[in-house]
N, C-alpha and C positions, 0 to 999 in steps of 0.2 A: 156155620151159623153161630152167632154170638148169643149169649143169654144173660139176662139180668143177674147181677151178683158175681159174674165171672171177672177175673183179672186177666188182662191181655197186654202184651207188649205192643206198643204202637210206634210206627215210624212214619213221620211226615217229612216231605222233602226239604222243608225250610226250618226244621228244628231237630234237636237231638232226640233219639228214641227214649221212651220211658214207659213205665207200666201205667195202665188205666183201669179203673173199675167201671164196668158197664152198669148204668143206672136205668136206662130206658126199659120200659115194660116189654116182655117177650113178644106180645102180639104186634107191636110196632117194629121190633128188631127183625121180624120176618120180612117186612116189606120196605123198610127205609134203607136208603143208601148210607145215611149217616145216623149214628146213635149218640145218645147223650152219655158222656163219660165224666168221671171225676179223676183228675190226674193224681198220681200217687207220688209222695215225696217222703224222704227220710226226715225232713225238717218239721217236727211237730210243734204246734203252737198251743196245744192243750185248750182248744176252743170246741164248743159243741158242734160246730160245722165240720169237724174232722171225724172220720171213721177209722179207728185203729185196725191195721192189717199187718201181717207178718208171716213168719214161717208156717204157721198153721194154715194159711191161705195160699201158700205156694211162693212166697217171696223170700229172698235170702236174709233179710233183716227186718226188724220192726220198722213200720212206716205208717203213714196216714193217707187216706183218700180225702182230698180237699174238695168239699162241696161248695166252697166259696168260689171255686174256679171251674164249675161245671161248663162243659162246652160240647158242641156237636163235633163228631169225629168220623171220618169216612171208614166204614166197615172194612173196605179193601186194604186199609193201612193198619189194621189190627192183625199183626202177622203171626203171633204165637200165643197160645193160651198158657198162662202161667199157673192158674189155680182158680179158686172160687171161695166165696164166703160160706157156701154150704148152708147149714142150718141158721147161720147168722144173717141171711139175706134180708130178713125183716128189718134189720137195723138200717137199711137204706132209707126206709120211710121215716124212721125216727130222726136220722141225721138230716134228711131233707127238711123235715118240719122245723128242726132247730135252726137250720140255715135260713129259712124264710121267716123265722120268728112266728110260727103258727101255733 
């Protein structure tokens, strides 16, 4: 089971594997085959739609979760849990609000 705020390694057949931040609420994660994820990249643009993540969240280097590139992703292709936002999970809502200019 994946949970909101967790960081997972995802592998899709037509693209290179990468880490993703799970954004979907937990009640949907239980029943959906696909979850909404933010891809994680080392290339930071310093915009409000990026959420900083790094070693404290289980990644080897400082990176960002890009909310400008949210996408549905099959749970079955999330193959390894890397870490979690932990007490920072509330920042998902802040970053989503900034992304949508709310």
